[in-house]
Structures are given as structure tokens and as C-alpha cells.
C-alpha positions as CSV (number, residue, x, y, z in Angstrom):
1,M,19.9,-5.2,-39.4
2,S,22.2,-3.5,-36.9
3,S,24.6,-5.7,-34.9
4,R,24.7,-3.1,-32.1
5,P,23.4,-4.5,-28.8
6,W,20.3,-2.9,-27.1
7,T,20.7,-1.5,-23.7
8,T,19.2,-1.8,-20.2
9,A,19.9,0.2,-17.1
10,I,18.3,-2.1,-14.6
11,T,20.3,-5.2,-13.8
12,K,23.9,-6.2,-14.7
13,V,24.6,-9.9,-14.6
14,E,28.1,-11.4,-14.7
15,P,29.6,-14.6,-13.4
16,N,29.2,-14.6,-9.7
17,K,28.0,-11.0,-9.6
18,L,24.6,-9.3,-9.7
19,L,24.1,-5.6,-9.7
20,L,20.7,-3.9,-9.4
21,R,20.8,-0.3,-10.6
22,G,24.6,-0.4,-9.6
23,Y,24.1,-2.0,-6.2
24,S,25.3,-5.5,-5.4
25,I,22.3,-7.9,-4.8
26,D,24.1,-9.7,-2.0
27,E,24.8,-6.4,-0.2
28,L,21.2,-5.3,-0.7
29,M,20.1,-8.8,0.8
30,A,22.0,-7.9,3.9
31,K,21.3,-4.2,4.3
32,A,18.0,-3.3,2.4
33,S,14.4,-4.1,3.0
34,F,12.2,-5.4,0.3
35,A,10.5,-1.9,0.1
36,E,13.9,-0.3,-0.4
37,A,14.9,-2.8,-3.0
38,A,11.7,-2.5,-4.9
39,Y,11.9,1.3,-4.9
40,L,15.4,1.0,-6.2
41,A,14.3,-1.4,-9.1
42,L,11.4,0.9,-10.1
43,T,13.1,4.3,-9.7
44,G,16.7,3.7,-10.0
45,E,17.7,5.2,-6.7
46,M,17.7,4.1,-3.1
47,P,15.0,5.8,-0.9
48,T,15.7,7.8,2.1
49,P,14.7,6.2,5.4
50,A,11.5,8.4,5.5
51,Q,10.7,7.5,1.9
52,A,11.3,3.7,2.5
53,R,9.0,3.8,5.4
54,L,6.2,5.3,3.3
55,V,6.8,2.7,0.5
56,N,6.6,0.0,2.9
57,A,3.4,1.4,4.3
58,I,2.0,1.7,0.7
59,F,2.9,-2.1,0.1
60,V,1.2,-3.0,3.4
61,S,-1.9,-0.9,2.7
62,S,-3.2,-2.8,-0.2
63,I,-1.9,-6.3,0.5
64,D,-5.5,-7.6,0.6
65,H,-9.1,-6.5,0.8
66,G,-11.0,-9.7,1.3
67,A,-12.7,-12.1,-1.2
68,T,-14.9,-9.6,-2.9
69,P,-12.5,-7.6,-5.2
70,P,-12.3,-8.7,-8.9
71,S,-8.6,-9.5,-8.5
72,A,-9.3,-11.9,-5.7
73,L,-12.4,-13.4,-7.5
74,G,-10.3,-13.9,-10.6
75,T,-7.6,-15.7,-8.7
76,M,-10.0,-17.9,-6.7
77,T,-11.9,-18.8,-9.9
78,A,-8.8,-19.8,-11.6
79,A,-7.6,-21.7,-8.5
80,S,-10.9,-23.5,-8.3
81,T,-10.1,-25.1,-11.7
82,R,-6.8,-26.1,-10.2
83,A,-4.7,-23.9,-12.4
84,S,-1.2,-23.4,-11.4
85,L,-0.4,-21.0,-8.7
86,S,1.2,-18.6,-11.3
87,A,-1.7,-18.8,-13.5
88,A,-4.2,-18.1,-10.7
89,V,-2.2,-15.1,-9.5
90,A,-1.9,-13.8,-13.1
91,A,-5.7,-14.2,-13.5
92,G,-6.2,-11.8,-10.5
93,L,-3.5,-9.4,-11.7
94,L,-5.2,-9.2,-15.1
95,A,-8.4,-8.0,-13.3
96,I,-6.6,-4.8,-12.1
97,T,-7.7,-2.0,-14.2
98,H,-8.5,1.7,-14.0
99,V,-11.7,0.9,-12.1
100,H,-10.1,-1.7,-9.7
101,G,-6.7,-1.0,-8.1
102,G,-5.6,1.0,-11.2
103,A,-6.8,4.4,-10.0
104,V,-3.3,5.3,-8.7
105,E,-2.0,6.4,-12.2
106,G,-5.0,8.5,-13.0
107,A,-5.0,10.1,-9.5
108,I,-1.3,11.0,-10.0
109,R,-2.1,12.7,-13.3
110,M,-4.9,14.5,-11.7
111,F,-2.9,15.8,-8.8
112,A,0.0,16.7,-11.1
113,D,-2.4,18.6,-13.3
114,A,-3.6,20.6,-10.3
115,A,-0.1,21.3,-9.1
116,S,0.7,22.7,-12.5
117,R,-2.4,24.9,-12.4
118,R,-1.6,26.0,-8.8
119,G,1.8,27.2,-9.7
120,A,4.0,28.7,-6.9
121,G,1.9,29.2,-3.8
122,G,-1.4,29.6,-5.4
123,P,-4.6,28.4,-3.5
124,P,-5.1,24.7,-3.6
125,A,-8.9,25.0,-3.7
126,E,-8.8,26.9,-6.9
127,A,-6.4,24.4,-8.5
128,A,-8.6,21.4,-7.4
129,A,-11.7,23.1,-8.8
130,A,-10.2,23.8,-12.1
131,A,-8.8,20.2,-12.4
132,L,-12.2,18.9,-11.5
133,D,-14.0,21.1,-14.1
134,D,-11.7,19.7,-16.6
135,L,-12.4,16.1,-15.8
136,K,-16.1,16.9,-15.8
137,S,-15.9,18.5,-19.3
138,K,-14.4,15.2,-20.5
139,G,-17.0,13.0,-18.8
140,M,-14.6,11.6,-16.3
141,R,-14.8,11.1,-12.6
142,A,-12.0,12.0,-10.1
143,P,-10.0,8.8,-9.5
144,G,-9.0,7.9,-6.0
145,F,-12.2,9.1,-4.2
146,G,-15.0,7.2,-2.7
147,H,-15.2,3.6,-1.7
148,R,-18.0,0.9,-2.0
149,I,-17.4,-0.2,1.6
150,H,-15.5,2.5,3.6
151,T,-16.9,6.0,4.4
152,N,-13.5,6.8,5.9
153,D,-10.8,4.7,4.4
154,P,-8.5,3.9,7.4
155,R,-5.6,3.2,5.1
156,A,-5.6,6.6,3.6
157,T,-5.9,8.2,7.0
158,E,-2.8,6.3,8.2
159,L,-0.8,6.8,5.1
160,F,-1.3,10.6,5.3
161,R,-0.4,10.5,9.0
162,L,2.9,8.7,8.3
163,A,3.6,11.0,5.4
164,R,3.2,14.1,7.7
165,E,5.2,12.4,10.4
166,A,8.0,11.8,8.0
167,R,7.8,15.4,7.0
168,V,7.1,14.3,3.3
169,D,4.6,17.0,2.5
170,G,5.5,19.3,-0.4
171,G,2.0,20.3,-1.3
172,Y,0.3,17.2,-2.7
173,L,-1.3,16.2,0.5
174,E,-2.7,19.7,0.8
175,L,-4.0,19.3,-2.8
176,A,-5.6,16.0,-1.9
177,D,-7.4,17.6,1.0
178,A,-8.7,20.4,-1.3
179,F,-10.0,17.8,-3.8
180,E,-11.8,16.1,-1.0
181,K,-13.4,19.3,0.2
182,E,-14.3,20.5,-3.3
183,L,-16.0,17.2,-4.2
184,A,-18.0,17.3,-1.0
185,A,-19.2,20.8,-1.8
186,R,-20.1,19.8,-5.4
187,L,-21.9,16.6,-4.4
188,G,-23.5,17.9,-1.2
189,K,-22.1,15.0,0.6
190,P,-18.7,13.5,1.6
191,L,-16.7,11.6,-1.0
192,P,-13.5,10.8,1.1
193,I,-10.2,9.9,-0.5
194,N,-9.6,6.2,-0.7
195,V,-6.3,4.3,-0.4
196,D,-5.6,4.6,-4.2
197,G,-5.9,8.4,-3.9
198,A,-3.8,8.5,-0.9
199,I,-1.1,6.4,-2.5
200,A,-1.1,8.6,-5.5
201,A,-0.7,11.8,-3.4
202,V,2.3,10.3,-1.5
203,L,3.8,9.0,-4.8
204,C,3.6,12.5,-6.1
205,E,5.4,13.7,-3.1
206,L,8.1,11.1,-3.8
207,G,8.4,12.1,-7.4
208,V,7.2,8.8,-8.9
209,P,6.0,9.3,-12.4
210,P,2.3,8.3,-13.2
211,E,3.1,5.5,-15.6
212,M,4.7,3.7,-12.7
213,G,1.9,4.5,-10.1
214,N,-0.2,1.3,-10.5
215,A,3.0,-0.8,-10.0
216,F,2.9,-0.1,-6.3
217,F,-0.7,-1.5,-6.0
218,I,0.2,-4.5,-8.1
219,I,3.3,-5.4,-6.0
220,S,1.3,-4.9,-2.9
221,R,-1.6,-7.1,-3.9
222,V,0.5,-10.1,-5.0
223,P,0.9,-11.7,-1.4
224,G,-2.9,-11.5,-0.8
225,L,-3.7,-13.1,-4.2
226,I,-1.3,-16.0,-3.4
227,A,-2.9,-16.5,-0.1
228,H,-6.4,-16.6,-1.7
229,A,-5.1,-19.0,-4.3
230,V,-3.5,-21.5,-1.9
231,E,-6.6,-21.3,0.3
232,E,-8.8,-22.1,-2.5
233,M,-6.8,-25.0,-3.6
234,T,-6.5,-26.6,-0.1
235,R,-9.8,-25.7,1.5
236,Q,-12.4,-25.7,-1.3
237,K,-13.7,-28.3,-3.8
238,P,-12.5,-27.9,-7.4
239,M,-14.8,-26.2,-9.9
240,R,-17.0,-24.6,-7.4
241,V,-19.1,-21.4,-8.0
242,V,-17.3,-18.6,-6.1
243,D,-20.0,-16.5,-4.7
244,P,-18.5,-13.3,-3.2
245,R,-21.6,-12.4,-1.1
246,N,-21.9,-15.9,0.6
247,H,-18.8,-16.2,2.7
248,E,-17.8,-15.6,6.3
249,Y,-14.4,-15.0,8.0
250,D,-13.1,-17.8,10.3
251,G,-9.6,-16.6,10.9
252,P,-8.0,-15.3,14.0
253,A,-9.8,-12.7,16.1
254,E,-8.6,-9.1,16.0
255,R,-5.1,-8.9,17.6
256,K,-2.3,-6.3,18.0
257,L,1.3,-6.5,17.0
258,T,2.1,-5.7,20.7
259,D,0.7,-9.1,21.4
260,R,3.7,-10.8,19.9
């Protein structure tokens, strides 16, 4: 057996010193946002201010989606048994798959495939059509489009607005629009892009590899799952049947950040 140590390029730990990707943790604490530090940990580099704003928007976009998603139900069910907070949140995270919250990776691969077909300056509509034909031949659906509740996902709309405002638009946003139009033409009805698809398009613009795409949804959803777990433990009786269709909201009425 070799005695040579294995290597890691993420964090260096020494007495009284912590370096994340080469940056001192205490300096990051004072000067970096969580979004910036998370992007650094995941990609190895600090984001530009424009990139950091988009990463922050991605984290906020999927922080929670109510009590009906499988991840929330998994967390609440585990919390109902009075499992630990970590176990309840883990139960919710384990429910994130390619059909719930995990469409980001697939959408990144789809957009990247279309971008390679498009080449330099080719029509985005033709690239989207070819990519969709390939998916259809494999019996696969286009990830990141359509939603069981939203006919126009407001999170996707805002994320694209912020990306264009930040001038982060190297062609993937245009491709996403081409996919949306091509799907509508094929189906005879709109199938708008959802937040997963929008996140995927923006991450493509940021150069994030597909195998890391779902990480952004997972990081985003953890605070919401913690909130559901704690609420379940403090407001509900143990071992109840969690019926996602039989609940009502009793939190604050709609309010604006300008009200603060």
C-alpha cells in the first residue's frame, strides 16, 4: 500500500488558520457574502459582483415551495416521528431526484448539447429543435420546462431579468427562449420554462459544470426544509398523517421589503 497522502484542493486547515480555496475564512467572513463563499467552495474561484448577485438570486429562488413538494413532505414526515433535525432535513434532501428539484443538471446538459450543435452564430431555433429531436428519440422529456402549479413561473422570469440586467447573456438565455418556443410549437400549447430550467441556463452562462448543477437547488432548499421540520415539531402532534392537500396558510399577509 502506498504511503503517499491523497490530495484535496478545497480547504487547508492549520493551527489557527483556515483557507478555503486559498482564501482565509476569517477574511471571507468579513468581506464575502454566503453566496460568494458558496460559489468559491463549489467552483474554486470568487464570483464577480454580477455573478454573485445571480448566485444569490438562485439561492433565494428555490428556498421553499410550500408544503406539497416531496422534499418538504419527506422532512415533515420524519419530523413528525420526532427524528432529529438533521435526520428530518436529510429525509427531505433524499427526495430530491431528477423529477423533483434535480432537473437542473439535465437541463444544463441539454442546453450544452444545443450550444454545441449551434456552433458559432448558428440559429438557436435549429439547435433547440435538433436537441429536442435527440431527446425524443431516447424517450426523454425536456427537463426544466412546465410546472404543476405555475403557468408562468415568476422565479424564472425574474432570474432571466436579473441575468440580462447584469449583462450575463452569452447565448444560453437565447437558447432557453428557443427551446420554449419550439416546445410550444410542437405541443400546440405553451410549456414555459420553470425555475430549474432558468437556473440551468444561468449556470451555463456562469460556466458551472452539469454535475454541480443540482447543488445549487440543494443548497437553496435547506433553509426551507429546516423551517418545515421545526414547524412540524413545534406546532403539530407527533406521528400524524401529513396530508399535503389538507392545509392552509396562516402566516403574515403579503408584504414588501420596502415596508421594513
